Structures are given as structure tokens and as C-alpha cells.
C-alpha positions in Angstrom: -50.0 -20.2 22.5 -52.4 -17.3 23.4 -49.4 -15.3 24.5 -47.6 -15.8 21.1 -50.8 -14.9 19.2 -51.2 -11.7 21.2 -47.6 -10.7 20.6 -48.0 -11.5 16.9 -51.1 -9.4 16.6 -49.4 -6.5 18.4 -46.5 -6.9 15.9 -48.9 -6.5 13.0 -50.3 -3.3 14.6 -46.7 -2.0 15.1 -46.0 -2.6 11.4 -48.7 0.0 10.5 -48.2 2.3 13.4 -47.4 6.0 13.2 -45.2 8.2 15.5 -48.3 9.0 17.5 -50.0 5.6 17.7 -46.8 3.5 18.3 -46.5 4.2 22.1 -50.2 3.4 22.7 -49.8 0.0 20.9 -46.7 -0.9 22.9 -48.2 0.4 26.2 -51.4 -1.5 25.7 -49.5 -4.7 25.0 -47.1 -4.2 27.9 -49.8 -3.3 30.3 -51.7 -6.5 29.5 -48.6 -8.7 29.7 -46.9 -7.4 32.8 -48.6 -8.2 36.0 -48.2 -6.8 39.5 -46.5 -4.6 40.4 -45.7 -3.1 37.0 -47.5 -0.3 35.2 -46.9 1.2 31.8 -47.4 4.8 30.6 -45.9 7.5 28.5 -44.2 10.2 30.5 -40.9 11.5 31.9 -38.8 10.4 34.8 -37.5 12.5 37.7 -35.2 11.8 40.7 -35.3 13.2 44.2 -32.7 15.9 43.3 -35.1 17.4 40.7 -33.4 16.1 37.6 -36.0 15.2 35.0 -35.9 13.6 31.6 -37.9 14.3 28.4 -41.0 12.3 27.8 -40.6 8.6 26.7 -43.2 6.7 24.7 -43.1 3.9 27.4 -42.1 4.0 31.0 -42.4 0.7 32.9 -42.5 1.3 36.7 -43.3 -0.6 39.8 -46.3 1.0 41.7 -48.1 0.1 44.9 -51.6 -1.5 44.5 -54.2 1.2 43.8 -51.6 3.7 42.5 -53.1 6.0 39.9 -50.1 8.1 38.9 -51.3 10.6 36.3 -49.6 10.4 32.9 -48.8 14.1 33.1 -46.7 13.7 36.3 -43.1 12.8 36.3 -42.6 9.2 37.5 -40.2 8.8 40.4 -36.9 7.4 39.2 -36.8 4.8 42.1 -39.9 3.1 40.7 -38.8 3.1 37.1 -37.6 -0.3 35.7 -37.3 0.6 32.0 -37.8 3.3 29.4 -38.6 2.8 25.7 -38.0 5.6 23.3 -40.2 5.0 20.3 -39.9 6.2 16.7 -41.8 5.6 13.5 -38.6 6.0 11.4 -35.1 5.9 13.0 -32.4 8.1 11.4 -29.0 9.1 12.6 -30.2 12.3 14.2 -33.0 10.8 16.3 -30.8 7.8 17.1 -28.3 10.1 18.8 -31.1 11.9 20.5 -32.6 8.6 21.8 -29.2 7.4 23.0 -28.7 10.7 25.0 -32.2 10.6 26.5 -31.7 7.0 27.6 -28.3 7.9 29.1 -30.0 10.7 31.0 -32.7 8.3 32.4 -30.1 5.6 33.3 -27.9 8.1 35.3 -30.7 9.6 37.4 -30.0 9.1 41.1 -31.8 6.2 42.8 -32.0 4.8 46.3 -29.8 1.8 47.1 -31.4 -1.6 46.3 -32.8 -3.5 49.3 -30.6 -6.3 50.5 -32.6 -9.4 49.8 -30.2 -12.3 50.6 -32.3 -14.9 48.8 -32.9 -12.9 45.6 -30.6 -10.8 43.4 -32.1 -7.4 42.8 -31.3 -4.5 40.5 -32.3 -0.8 40.5 -30.9 -0.1 37.1 -33.2 1.5 34.5 -33.2 -0.5 31.3 -33.1 1.6 28.1 -34.5 0.5 24.8 -34.8 2.3 21.4 -37.7 1.0 19.4 -38.5 2.0 15.8 -41.1 0.8 13.4 -38.5 1.1 10.6 -35.0 2.6 10.1 -33.5 4.8 7.5 -30.1 3.1 8.3 -29.2 -0.5 8.0 -29.0 -2.3 11.3 -25.3 -2.8 10.7 -24.7 1.0 10.6 -26.8 1.4 13.8 -24.6 -1.2 15.5 -21.4 0.6 14.5 -22.9 4.0 15.6 -23.9 2.4 18.9 -20.3 1.3 19.4 -19.0 4.8 18.6 -21.4 6.4 21.1 -20.4 3.8 23.7 -16.8 4.7 23.3 -17.4 8.2 24.6 -20.1 7.4 27.2 -19.6 5.7 30.6 -21.1 2.2 30.4 -23.7 3.0 33.0 -25.4 5.2 30.4 -25.4 2.9 27.4 -28.6 2.0 25.6 -29.3 -1.7 26.2 -31.2 -2.6 23.1 -32.1 -1.2 19.7 -35.2 -2.7 18.0 -36.3 -2.2 14.4 -39.7 -3.9 14.0 -39.9 -6.7 11.3 -36.1 -6.4 10.8 -34.0 -7.2 13.9 -32.4 -6.2 17.1 -29.1 -5.0 18.6 -28.3 -5.9 22.1 -25.4 -7.2 24.2 -24.5 -10.8 24.8 -22.1 -12.6 27.1 -19.1 -14.5 25.9 -16.5 -16.3 28.0 -12.9 -16.8 26.9 -12.6 -19.7 24.4 -16.4 -20.1 24.0 -19.2 -18.9 21.8 -22.1 -16.7 22.9 -23.6 -17.7 26.2 -26.8 -15.5 26.3 -28.1 -12.0 26.5 -26.4 -9.5 28.8 -28.5 -7.5 31.2 -26.9 -4.5 32.9 -25.4 -5.3 36.2 -27.0 -3.8 39.3 -25.5 -0.7 41.0 -22.2 -1.7 42.6 -22.5 -5.3 41.5 -18.9 -5.3 40.0 -17.3 -3.1 42.6 -15.9 -5.9 44.6 -15.0 -8.2 41.7 -14.5 -8.1 37.9 -16.2 -10.9 35.9 -14.0 -12.6 33.3 -16.4 -12.2 30.4 -16.6 -10.3 27.2 -19.7 -8.2 26.5 -20.4 -8.0 22.8 -22.8 -6.1 20.6 -24.8 -8.6 18.6 -27.1 -8.2 15.7 -30.0 -10.7 15.2 -32.3 -11.1 12.2 -35.4 -11.6 14.2 -37.7 -10.4 11.4 -41.3 -10.5 12.5 -40.3 -11.7 15.9 -38.4 -8.5 16.9 -41.1 -7.7 19.4 -40.8 -11.1 21.0 -37.0 -10.6 21.4 -37.6 -7.2 23.0 -40.3 -8.5 25.4 -38.2 -11.4 26.5 -35.3 -9.2 27.2 -37.4 -6.8 29.1 -39.0 -9.5 31.2 -35.6 -10.9 32.1 -34.7 -7.5 33.5 -38.0 -7.0 35.3 -37.6 -10.4 37.1 -34.5 -9.1 38.9 -35.9 -5.5 39.3 -38.8 -6.9 41.2 -38.4 -10.5 42.3 -41.7 -12.2 42.7 -43.4 -10.1 40.1 -46.1 -11.8 37.9 -44.4 -12.0 34.5 -45.0 -14.1 31.4 -42.8 -17.0 30.5 -39.6 -15.6 28.9 -38.7 -18.9 27.2 -42.1 -19.2 25.6 -41.7 -15.7 24.0 -38.4 -16.8 22.4 -39.8 -20.0 21.0 -39.9 -18.8 17.4 -37.1 -16.2 17.6 -33.9 -16.9 15.6 -31.0 -16.9 18.0 -28.0 -16.8 15.6 -26.2 -13.5 15.7 -23.4 -11.5 14.2 -20.9 -9.9 16.6 -20.2 -6.2 15.9 -17.8 -5.3 18.7 -16.6 -6.4 22.1 -16.0 -5.0 25.6 -14.5 -6.0 28.9 -14.9 -4.9 32.5 -11.9 -3.1 33.9 -10.9 -3.2 37.5 -13.0 -0.1 38.1 -16.2 -1.8 37.0 -16.5 0.1 33.7 -17.0 -1.6 30.4 -14.4 -0.6 27.8 -13.6 -1.8 24.3 -11.4 -4.9 23.9 -8.1 -3.7 22.5 -7.8 -4.6 18.8 -4.6 -6.6 19.4 -6.6 -9.1 21.6 -9.2 -9.9 19.0 -9.3 -13.6 18.0 -7.9 -12.9 14.5 -4.9 -11.0 15.9 -4.0 -12.6 19.3 -2.1 -15.8 19.8 -2.4 -16.6 23.6 0.6 -18.2 25.4 0.5 -22.0 25.7 -1.0 -23.3 29.0 1.3 -24.7 31.7 0.8 -28.3 32.9 0.3 -29.1 36.6 1.2 -32.8 37.2 1.4 -35.2 40.1 4.6 -37.0 41.2 3.9 -39.8 38.7 3.7 -37.3 35.8 -0.1 -37.6 35.4 -1.8 -34.4 34.3 -3.9 -32.8 37.0 -4.8 -29.6 35.1 -3.5 -26.9 32.8 -3.2 -23.2 33.8 -3.2 -20.3 31.3 -2.8 -16.6 31.9 -5.1 -14.3 29.9 -4.3 -10.6 29.9 -7.3 -8.3 30.5 -7.9 -4.5 30.5 -5.8 -3.6 33.5 -5.1 -7.0 35.0 -5.4 -10.7 34.0 -7.4 -13.8 34.6 -6.3 -17.4 35.1 -8.0 -20.2 33.1 -7.9 -23.8 34.4 -8.8 -26.9 32.4 -8.8 -30.2 34.4 -10.0 -31.7 37.7 -8.2 -29.6 40.3 -10.2 -26.7 41.9 -8.9 -23.4 40.8 -9.6 -21.8 44.2 -6.8 -23.8 45.8 -4.2 -22.9 43.2 -5.1 -19.2 43.4 -3.9 -19.1 47.0 -0.4 -19.1 45.6 -1.0 -15.6 44.3 -1.2 -14.2 47.8 -3.9 -12.6 49.9 -3.5 -9.1 48.5 -4.5 -10.3 45.1 -7.3 -12.5 46.3 -9.3 -9.7 47.8 -10.9 -9.6 44.4 -10.7 -13.3 43.9 -13.4 -15.7 42.9 -14.2 -18.4 40.3 -16.6 -18.7 37.3 -17.2 -22.4 36.5 -17.9 -23.2 32.9 -18.7 -26.6 31.3 -15.1 -27.3 30.3 -13.1 -24.8 32.4 -12.7 -22.7 35.5 -11.9 -19.0 35.1 -10.8 -16.7 37.9 -12.3 -13.2 38.3 -10.1 -10.6 36.7 -7.3 -9.9 39.1 -4.7 -7.1 39.4 -2.0 -9.3 38.1 0.4 -9.5 35.1 2.3 -12.3 33.4 5.0 -11.8 36.0 2.6 -12.5 38.9 1.4 -15.6 37.1 4.9 -16.9 36.7 5.6 -16.3 40.4 2.4 -18.2 41.3 3.7 -21.2 39.2 7.1 -21.0 41.0 5.3 -21.2 44.4 3.2 -24.1 43.3 6.4 -25.9 42.3 8.3 -25.0 45.5 5.5 -25.2 48.2 3.5 -28.2 47.0 4.0 -31.8 45.8 2.8 -30.8 42.4 5.1 -30.4 39.4 4.8 -27.5 37.0 5.9 -28.2 33.4 5.8 -26.4 30.1 3.3 -27.7 27.6 5.3 -29.9 25.3 3.1 -29.1 22.3 5.4 -27.6 19.7 4.2 -24.6 17.7 6.0 -24.0 14.5 5.9 -20.3 13.5 7.4 -20.0 10.1 7.8 -17.1 7.8 5.4 -17.7 4.9 5.6 -14.5 3.0 6.9 -10.9 3.2 3.4 -9.6 3.8 0.6 -10.1 6.3 -3.1 -9.4 6.8 -2.7 -5.9 5.4 -2.3 -7.4 2.0 -5.6 -7.7 0.1 -4.6 -11.1 -1.2 -4.2 -12.6 2.3 -7.0 -10.6 3.9 -9.6 -11.4 1.3 -8.7 -14.9 0.1 -7.8 -16.3 3.4 -9.1 -14.3 6.4 -12.2 -13.0 4.7 -13.3 -16.4 3.2 -12.7 -18.1 6.6 -15.0 -15.7 8.3 -17.7 -16.5 5.8 -17.0 -20.2 6.2 -17.4 -19.9 10.0 -20.9 -18.5 9.6 -22.0 -21.3 7.4 -20.3 -24.3 9.1 -21.3 -23.6 12.7 -20.0 -27.0 13.8 -16.2 -27.0 13.4 -16.3 -30.8 12.6 -18.4 -30.0 9.5 -15.7 -27.7 8.0 -13.2 -30.4 7.2 -14.3 -31.0 3.6 -14.4 -27.3 2.8 -11.1 -26.7 4.4 -9.3 -29.5 2.6 -10.6 -28.3 -0.8 -9.9 -24.7 -0.1 -6.4 -25.3 1.2 -5.5 -27.0 -2.0 -6.8 -24.0 -4.0 -4.9 -21.5 -1.9 -1.6 -23.5 -2.0 -1.9 -23.7 -5.8 -2.8 -20.0 -6.1 0.2 -19.0 -4.0 2.5 -21.0 -6.3 0.9 -19.4 -9.3 1.4 -16.0 -7.8 5.1 -16.7 -7.2 5.6 -18.0 -10.7 3.7 -15.0 -12.1 5.9 -12.6 -10.1 9.1 -14.4 -11.2 8.1 -14.2 -14.9 7.4 -10.5 -14.6 10.6 -9.8 -12.7 12.7 -11.9 -15.2 11.3 -10.1 -18.2 11.5 -6.6 -16.8 15.0 -7.0 -15.5 16.2 -8.5 -18.8 14.5 -5.9 -20.9 16.0 -3.2 -18.7 19.5 -4.6 -19.2 19.1 -4.9 -22.9 17.7 -1.4 -23.2 20.7 0.0 -21.3 23.1 -2.0 -23.4 24.4 -3.9 -20.3 24.1 -7.4 -21.8 24.2 -6.7 -25.6 26.6 -5.4 -28.2 26.3 -4.9 -31.9 29.2 -6.1 -34.1 28.6 -5.5 -37.7 25.4 -7.3 -38.5 25.6 -9.6 -35.5 23.8 -8.9 -32.2 25.6 -10.4 -29.2 23.5 -11.2 -26.1 25.4 -11.7 -22.9 22.6 -13.5 -21.0 19.6 -15.7 -21.8 16.3 -16.0 -19.8 14.6 -18.4 -22.3 15.0 -21.6 -20.3 14.0 -19.9 -17.0 11.0 -18.2 -18.6 9.8 -21.5 -20.1 10.2 -23.2 -16.8 8.2 -20.6 -14.9 5.5 -20.4 -17.6 5.0 -24.1 -17.4 4.9 -23.9 -13.6 2.4 -21.1 -13.8 0.1 -22.8 -16.2 0.2 -26.1 -14.3 -0.6 -24.7 -10.8 -3.1 -22.1 -12.1 -5.1 -24.9 -13.9 -4.8 -27.0 -10.8 -6.3 -24.3 -8.7 -9.0 -23.5 -11.3 -10.1 -26.9 -12.6 -9.3 -29.4 -9.9 -9.5 -27.2 -6.9 -12.6 -25.1 -7.7 -14.5 -28.1 -9.0 -13.9 -30.0 -5.8 -14.8 -27.0 -3.7 -18.0 -26.5 -5.6 -18.9 -30.2 -5.1 -18.4 -29.7 -1.3 -20.8 -26.7 -1.5 -23.3 -28.8 -3.5 -22.8 -27.1 -6.8 -21.7 -28.9 -10.0 -19.5 -26.8 -12.4 -17.9 -29.6 -14.3 -19.4 -28.3 -17.5 -17.2 -25.2 -17.2 -14.2 -27.3 -18.2 -15.8 -29.2 -21.0 -16.4 -28.6 -24.7 -18.8 -25.9 -25.9 -21.8 -28.2 -26.4 -21.6 -29.6 -22.8 -20.9 -26.1 -21.5 -24.1 -24.8 -23.1 -26.2 -27.6 -21.7 -24.8 -27.2 -18.2 -25.3 -23.4 -18.3 -28.9 -23.8 -19.4 -29.6 -26.1 -16.5 -27.9 -23.8 -14.0 -29.8 -20.8 -15.3 -33.0 -22.3 -14.1 -31.8 -22.3 -10.5 -29.1 -19.6 -10.3 -29.2 -17.2 -13.2 -26.6 -14.8 -11.7 -24.0 -17.6 -11.4 -24.8 -18.9 -14.9 -24.1 -15.5 -16.4 -20.9 -15.2 -14.3 -19.6 -18.5 -15.5 -20.6 -17.7 -19.1 -18.2 -14.6 -18.9 -15.6 -16.6 -17.0 -15.3 -18.8 -20.0 -13.8 -15.9 -22.0 -10.5 -16.1 -20.1 -10.6 -19.6 -18.6 -10.5 -21.1 -22.1 -7.3 -19.3 -22.8 -5.7 -20.7 -19.6 -6.9 -24.3 -20.3 -5.9 -24.2 -23.9 -2.4 -22.9 -23.1 -1.8 -25.7 -20.7 -3.1 -28.3 -23.1 -0.8 -26.9 -25.8 2.2 -27.6 -23.5 1.0 -31.0 -22.2 -0.3 -32.5 -25.3 1.0 -30.5 -28.3 4.6 -30.0 -27.4 4.2 -26.2 -27.5 7.0 -24.1 -25.8 7.2 -20.5 -25.1 9.0 -18.8 -28.0 12.5 -17.5 -27.4 13.1 -13.8 -26.7 13.8 -12.1 -30.0 16.1 -9.0 -30.4 16.1 -6.3 -33.0 17.9 -3.0 -33.8 16.1 0.2 -32.9 18.1 3.2 -34.0 21.5 2.8 -32.4 20.3 0.4 -29.7 19.0 -3.1 -29.3 15.4 -4.0 -28.2 14.2 -7.3 -26.7 10.9 -8.5 -28.1 8.8 -10.2 -25.4 7.5 -13.7 -26.2 3.8 -14.2 -26.7 1.4 -16.7 -25.2 -2.2 -16.9 -26.4 -1.4 -13.8 -28.5 -0.4 -11.7 -25.5 3.1 -10.7 -24.2 3.9 -13.4 -21.6 4.2 -11.0 -18.6 0.9 -9.4 -19.4 -0.7 -12.8 -19.9 0.3 -14.2 -16.5 -0.7 -11.0 -14.7 -4.1 -11.0 -16.4 -4.8 -14.7 -15.8 -3.7 -14.6 -12.2 -5.9 -11.6 -11.6 -8.9 -13.2 -13.2 -8.2 -16.4 -11.3 -8.0 -14.6 -7.9 -11.3 -12.8 -8.5 -12.9 -16.1 -9.5 -11.7 -18.0 -6.4 -13.0 -15.2 -4.1 -16.2 -14.4 -5.9 -17.3 -18.0 -6.7 -16.5 -19.2 -3.2 -18.3 -16.2 -1.6 -21.4 -16.8 -3.7 -21.6 -20.5 -2.8 -21.2 -19.7 0.9 -23.8 -16.9 0.6 -26.4 -19.4 -0.7 -25.7 -21.5 2.5 -25.9 -18.7 5.0 -28.1 -19.3 8.0 -31.7 -18.0 7.6 -31.9 -14.2 7.9 -28.2 -13.6 6.9 -26.5 -12.8 3.7 -23.2 -11.3 2.5 -22.5 -7.6 1.8 -19.6 -6.0 0.0 -17.6 -3.6 2.1 -16.7 -0.5 0.1 -12.9 0.0 -0.5 -12.8 3.1 1.7 -14.4 1.4 4.7 -12.1 -1.7 4.8 -9.8 -1.9 7.8 -6.2 -1.1 6.9 -5.0 -3.9 9.0 -7.2 -6.5 7.3 -9.0 -5.1 4.2 -11.6 -7.9 3.8 -14.0 -7.5 0.9 -17.1 -9.2 2.3 -19.0 -9.1 5.6 -22.1 -10.7 7.0 -25.3 -8.7 7.2 -29.0 -9.2 7.6 -30.9 -10.4 4.6 -33.6 -7.9 5.3 -32.9 -4.5 6.9 -29.1 -4.9 6.7 -26.5 -3.5 4.3 -27.1 -4.1 0.6 -26.7 -7.8 -0.3 -23.8 -8.5 -2.6 -24.6 -10.2 -6.0 -22.1 -12.1 -8.1 -21.5 -10.1 -11.3 -18.7 -10.5 -13.7 -16.4 -7.4 -13.9 -13.2 -6.4 -15.7 -11.8 -4.5 -12.7 -8.6 -5.8 -11.2 -8.5 -7.8 -8.0 -7.0 -4.8 -6.1 -9.7 -2.4 -7.4 -12.7 -4.5 -6.3 
């Protein structure tokens, strides 16, 4: 408890620090917390070749008992465990400068680590950028960190970015098919020379708020424990007791066979990659022993096993040359080989040898995947990217347990299915009308004989059918679908579909707890009433779309478009569908925003910054210190323009 209080007091001091006092506050805290053999001072770092860095606010180094290294002297690189570059206000310019200074410190030459068989040890210099505040949202710093990493060998990457009272950026470990496993500390010199671990290293953003200092200290202590085994260090778990551990992933990396971290190719991201089905390994009776799956990597591949057989024995079928880099990582529900210099072809040959040289039987997984064409467009379409991919990403952040998503998914699937049908009916109505009007205008299907206008085709019946379809499925998505979804998200919007007096009462109640949503629904009523009343007219009043009328214009014939709710039918369906699409996206996003984990919210991605391959409108950001939080506001812009 005393430790947490001390860190909390230091955090309060940091909140009011200046560029000059910030290093002293950190050094005083670190000097008190870190026991033998560590010392903390401001200064520069130099290696035995005479290479020297600029001065850092904090240098943590291991020193013999009684050492009194003057602060003005360069600290020998061999002794340095970590450097912290400190700023009162972090902007893009000094962020770049800090990254370069840390890269310089991390690449200074050091003596090889002693070979302590019983303890792992590292000589790597940890590099942290620490700022009291930032001129940039933490999201932008994360993206900039990724850009700098792309042109810097991974040995020189900054390991953590801390913005006091806001949050931190650092790296976390993620194994294939799993969530985040924990923080990633830089591997020791040469640690991945003989093998390549099958894990993703991802930049994560955490809304630590007032506990940013705790997160940094725990991260630092984790590194110091393997820099100097046996050192007297505070309890890392105790420091993290109050720190939020949920995080947003910004980008991912993999080790290649050369031991360098490089970006995961975009085609292998979860939202774009469909891995091949695993192969079944059975005994002679047909009982399943395990499944094997090949996963492509940067310049090789890894083998994932689920089941009771040891993966080590099966990897022997790959051959000795491959297994020079062999090894196994055991996970709770799987075994994963180290990354090997193999391709899908090598994996297939391995399966053939298992079949031929053992009493095991290799079979294809009998699970049937049905891959069916659904539309002539994909994730590049704003409709699919925003209403399906984007909303699902928000849903994943709210419902962390997949089993808790069922109610939401069932309701939302109904909405999307209805919306797709409304879209198809709307497109058909517009196409029918435009093509018929074109033919009439060109005289292809009309002729004038005396006072009689002869029309060679009729679209009245088809138009009426498509209008009825459109109104039915649009109302189904809006009234039944959105009302059920709102109920799943613990919001009652039943009054939106009722008479004005009930609507006014419901809005007044909602306004006391969510004034923005109340105003949004008040304006939604201006178009939703037209949709509901048009369907009621068909269902209960026997209304039908009027026939197309024709009139003479000069020497030609003109088709007059039928009206619905006082608007030409093609304009009406386009307008209503556009409003409905906006409503589904915005209302759903707002409800999910209110249920985001503590410290997180939703931000709107500007049109120019949306990925061409998947132009999602919303992203997840920090509630404090992140990108501007989105607020639900009614607008008249079209779906494509928002």
C-alpha cells in the first residue's frame, strides 16, 4: 500500500512538473524504488568505441557498491539498463527527436551478456519516451511510432511512450488464434538468432489515466529483473493492481527468420485472411488424435497443433534440415512450432510422410465451408465497410466475451438482411424508372397517332411490387429491427414509432439521461413518419403507387414519374434508404459508445483518412487524451458523404 501511495504522490508531482523539474521528480522516485545494484541519474551514455548519446532525463544503470559516478560523466553503455527521454509537452518534432535519441542509445556497442545457465539475462537498453502532456492524441503518436518503426531496424525501436494522466503505448505479445498475452520486453542480444518465436508483437494503446506512471514503472521493473537477476526490485504485480489492462491494437509485427521484427502483411490481418482448414490426424479406428494447420509467416511458416499428440514427434517428418530451427511453444489450447523455413508444399510433404511412415491416418477436415457470392462489391464499399465490418469492430470492443454477443448479433443480422433487401428494391426502382424514362424520351417505346399516345411497355406492376417490397423491408429494419437492437443495448425507443403524444413523453424522459440522442430522434421523426405512413397506407388503406402518366412535350412524349409522399418515387426510395442507412449506423454506434469499456470511446475517422480497402467511419480511441470523441448529431449529408 505504501508503494502505491508513493507512486500516486509522484504522479501528482509529475502533473505539475516543468521541463526542468520532470527529470528530478522521476529520478527521485526511481532512485528510491530501485534497490541494488541500480542507480538513476540524468546524463549521456557512451560505449567503448567512443560513441556517445545526447543527455537523457533519466539513465538507469547498474553500478558496483560505493560507485559515485558524477552526473557530468558519460555512463558506460555496458552498465545502462534503460534510458527515459522526458518532455513537458510532446509534439511531432520532439517525438521524432526522442525516437532517434533512443535508437542511438539502444544501438551502442555492448559486451556480450554473461552466460548464467540458471537465469535469463539481457544487455538490451530499454528506451522510454515520457511526457507530462502531448500536443498530439495518443492514437496519432501510435501511428507515428508505427511509421518510424517501418524505417528503423527493430533493435532501435522505442519500447514505450508514456503521456502522464492519459495513457501509454507499448508492445504486447499475441499468439495465433489468441488475444493479448502480456507486455513484450525486447529480446536479449542474439536471443532469436537460433529460432524464430511464432508470435505477433503488436503496438497497444492503454487508457491508464492517472496510473500511467504505474504502468511505466511495472514495465521498467520487468526489464530490470532480467537485466540484473537477483536485483532488489519492487513487486511488479502490486504496481499494476489499479491499472486498466484493456487495450486497443494499433499495428502488428512478426519476427522473420533473420530475427528482425517487420510489419505483418496487410493480407494476413484477421479481417482479410481466411486460413486453410486444419488436417485431421487419426488412429486406425478413426478416432481424432489431433489437428494440424499450416500458418504462413514472413519468410517461412509455422505449424499449429490442437489435440493430445506432442507436436515435437510430428515435426520429425519435416526432416533434420528444417528442424535446426525447430522448437515448440505450448499454449493452453494448442502447440505451435517455432517459425520454420517451410512453405505449404513442405507441410503437404510432411503430411504425406506421416501417412506413409506411421500407423496414423491423415484426413481432410470434413467441415464444409460454403463461400457464396453475396454481392458485386466487397469491403471497399462504404455500405459493407461501415455497416458490417465497422459496427462489428465496435461490437467486439463492447462484448469482450464472444458468448455475450449472441443477442446483439441476432438483432443486427435481422437489420442488415432487411437493409440489403431494401437496397436491392431501391436500386431496382431507380433502374426501372430511369430505363423506362430513357426509352420514352428517345421514342423507342412510344408513338403518337392523332390524339392517342401508344406506349409499347408498362412498368406499373413491377414498380408497385418493388415499392411495396421496399416499404415492407425498410419498415421491418427500422421499426422491428432497430427496436429489438435498442432493447439488447438497454435503450427503449418504442415511443419513436408511436403517436405524437407518446413520442413527446418518451423524448422528454430520454432527454434527462441522453439529450444528444433525444435531439437526434426528434429530427429522425421528420423522415421516419413518411416511411411509416407510406407503409400504413398500403397495408391498411389500400393505397397503390399511381400509374406512370404520359404527356406531349413539343413533338415528343414525356413520362411523368409517380409520386409517393409527395415526392417522385425514385427520389423517395433513395432518400429514405439513405436516411435509414445513416440511422442504423449512427444509432448503433451511439449505443455501443455508451457501453465502451472504461477509458475508451468512439471517434469518427475523417473521409480522407479512411482505408481504401475498408473505409470504416468509426474507430476506438481513448476517452481522455485520444482523438476527438464522436457525438451523435443529426445531419442532412448523404451516407456516402459522412
